[in-house]
N, C-alpha and C positions, 0 to 999 in steps of 0.2 A: 444538274445531272444527278442521277441516282447514285447513292453511295452504298457499296456492298460491304457488309460487316460479316465476316466469317468467324465463327467461334467453335472451339472444340474443347470439351471437358476431358479431364484425365481419364475418366471412365470410358469415354467414347474411343479413346486412342488405344485401348487394350485389344489386341487381336484375339479373335475367337479361339485360335489354337492354343494360346498361352493363358487364357483367362481362368483355367481350372486350377485349383489349389494342388499342392504337392500330395495331399491326402487323396484327392480324386485320382491323380495319376497313379498312385501306388495301388489303388483299388480298381484299376482299369479293367473293364469287362469288354466283351465283344459288342455289346449294345452301346451306341453313342449316348453320352450323358447330356441331356438337354437342360439348360438353365434358363429359367424365366427371365425375360428382360435382357437377355444377352445382346450385346452390341458389338459389331465388328469394326466400328470406327467411322461410320458414315457421318459426314457433316450435314447439318440442316441447311435448308435454303437461307440465303442471307436476308437480313432486314434491309429493305430498300426504302430510302427516304426521298419522296417526291414532293415538290412544292404544290402540285395539283394533279388532277386526273389527266390533264392534257400532256404533262410531262411524262406521266406513266404510260400514256398511249404511245408516245414516241419511243420509249424504251421497249415496250412490248412489240412494236413494229420491227425494231432493229433485231430483237431476239428471234422473231419469226423468220425474218430474212435469213438470219444465220442458220436456222433450222433447215431451210431449203438448201443452203450450201452444204450442210452436213449430209443430207440425203443424196445430193449430187456427188459428193466426194466418195461416199460408200457405195454408189451405184444402186441406190434403193428406188430410183425413179425409172420410168420406162417411157421414153418419148415425151409426149405432152400430157400423158395421163397422170393422175394423182393430185392430191391436195393436202395441205396442212392448214388448219385454221386456229385462230386464237380469239377469244371473246374480247370485245372492246371495253376498256375500263370506263370510258365516258358514257357510252350508250350500250349497256350490257346485252341488250336484245339484238345487237348487231355483232358481226365478227369480221376479221381480216383474213384474206385468202390471196393466193397467187393469181395473176392474170393468166388466162388460158392461152397456151402457145408459147410461153416464155420458158426456156430451159432453166431448170433448178439452179444450175451453176452460174447463171447470170442474174438471178433475182437480187434486187436491192430493196431496201425499206421503202423507197419512194415509188416502187413499182406496184406495191400491194393495193388490193381493192378492199373497200369496206362495203359489206352488203348486209341486207336484212334477211330474215328467214323466208321472204317471198322472192328473193333473187334480185331485188332492186339494188343497183350500184349507187352508193351514196358518196364515195370518195374513190379516186383512181389516179394512177400515174400515167406513164406514156402509152400503156396498152389498156384499153377499156373493153375487155372481152372476158366473160365469165363462163367457166365450165358449169353447165346446168347441174350435173351430178354433184358438184361441190356443195352448193347451197341446199340441195335436197337431202343429202346425207348429213352434212355437218349442221345445217340448220335444225334438223330434227334432234340430233344428239345434244347440241347446246341448249335446246329448249327443254329436253327431257332430263338433262343432267346439270343442275346448277353448280355442282361441285367441279365440273370439267372446265378448265381454262383452255385447254388445247386438245385437238383431235387430229390424228394423222392417218391418211389412207393413200397408198400407192400400189402399183402393180409390180412389186419386186419379183424377181425371177424365182427365188426360193419360196416366197409366199405363194405365188401362183401355182407352183408345182405341188406344194403340199395341200393347198386348198382344193386341188383337183380330186383329192382322195375323199373329201367330205367327211373327215373324222377329226376328233380331238387329238391334242398332243398327248403323248405318253410321258410320265415322269421318269426320264432316263438319265437326267443330269441336273446339276444345280440350277442352271438357267431354265431348264424345262420346268422345274418346281416353282419358279417365280410365277408361272402361269397356271399352276395346278388349281383346278376348280375356280379359276379366275379368268376364264375365257370361254367363248361360246362358238359354236358352228352355226352360221346362218345360211339356210338354203334359199338363196336369192334367185333372181331372174337374169342376172348378168348386169348389163349397163343400166344404171339407175336413171330413169327419165320420168318417173312419176312420184308424186309426193308420198303416196302410200308406201312405196318401197323404202324411202328414207325413214318413215315412221316405223316400219317393220324392223329395220336394222336397229334403230334406237331402242325399240321394245325388246328385241332379242338380246341386245347388249346388256340391258338391265344395269346392275351396279358393278359389272365386271370391268377389267382394265383393257380387254382385247377381244376382238372377234375375228374368226376365220370365215371370210365370205366365200362360200363354195363356188369354185370355178371363176373366181374373181380376184381376191387378194386379201391383204391384211389391213386391220384397223386397230389403232390403239388410242387411248385417252389418258390424260393426266391432269393433276391439279396445277402443274407447272409445264411450261414448254419443254424444259429439259427432261422432265419425267416422260412425257408422251413420246419424245424423240428417242430416248433411251429404250423404252419398252418396245418401240417399233424395230429398232436395230437388233435388240436381243431376240425378239420374236422371229424375225427373218432368219437369224443364225440358228435358232432352235429348230426351225423348220428344216433347214439344210442338214443339221446333225441327225435329225430323225430319219430323213430320207436316206442318208448314207448308212446309218446304223441298221435300218430295216433291210436295206439292200444287202448289206454284208451278212446279216443274220440269216436272211433267206437263202443266200448263196451257200451257207454252211449247213443248211437244213435245220436251223433253229430259230430262236426269236430273241429279242433284246431283253435284258434284265430290267425289271421295273423297280423303282424306289417305292417302299411301302408308304401307305397313306400318312401315318404319323410323322415320318421323316419328311415327306413332301410338304405337309402343312407347316411343319416347323421351319423348314428351309424357306418357304414362301414368306413366313412371318419375319424372318431375318433379312432376306435379300429382296423381297418383293414389296417393301413398304414405299410410301410416297417419298420419304427421305432418301431411301436407297436409289429410287428412280431418278430423283433430282441429281444426286451425287454422281451417278454414272453419266448422266447427260451433260453435266457441267464439264467433265473431262473432254467430251467431244467438242463442246463449244470452245474450250481452251485451245484445242488443236486447230479448229477452223479459223479462229482469230489469228493464230500464228501463220497459217497457210495463206490467208487472204489479206492480212494487214487490216482487217475489219472493213474492207472496201464495200461490203454489203450494207453498211450503215448509211451509205449515201442516199 
């Protein structure tokens, strides 16, 4: 079994709010002081020790099954729509995905399908049914982005509502800044049933961490499963906050206050890193492990 080793340096444990010197505080100005390399204490992903790639595969499958349970717990799924994929460590040109028609809250590691970019099912569990859109979208993303281990796309309620606007997110809060200039709006055709549509989504995504698929839903990617899951959860909540804030501002005859570009970029650098994404996702996995007693690993 893989052994997790979590380490934290003294520097990492210093909260952002207290990392300034007494001199800085005494010379406090209205403008926030930005310190290069500032760290709020995010832990790094653990060093995992596998005896071979096949043991790593089993770990990855278990983690992916846990990701589906997390989405189910937070209501990020909608019926049988949606998929989360992870690149296979043994045959990296293939990936693991959920069987079509099985509720996210019931998925176990043994249920997952392994498919190639052409949609051929190479391994399967009790249900051998593949959502065509899953391999068209995710196959294109995994092919175009060697840095992406995991990609997530579902039709969450908040995501669909905001994607109906066909606009980018505004930097109106810390979580919004995580996606500042790091997400795209994709003007798609709806249900993805053709290979060129998947290629178009991958092309539009580029090197970003997220995409708002117009009139469709959200998509996020990550170097770890935890990161992709965390970005999706946060992106869905950010969509909800902006919908609420825009409605409230319009009702008062005004508009929301935007964070300036310098502050937004800085905030993204602190809270939108791969390490920060993994750390936030790990907390959700800890919760789902406790709620399910890790039954999804079966």
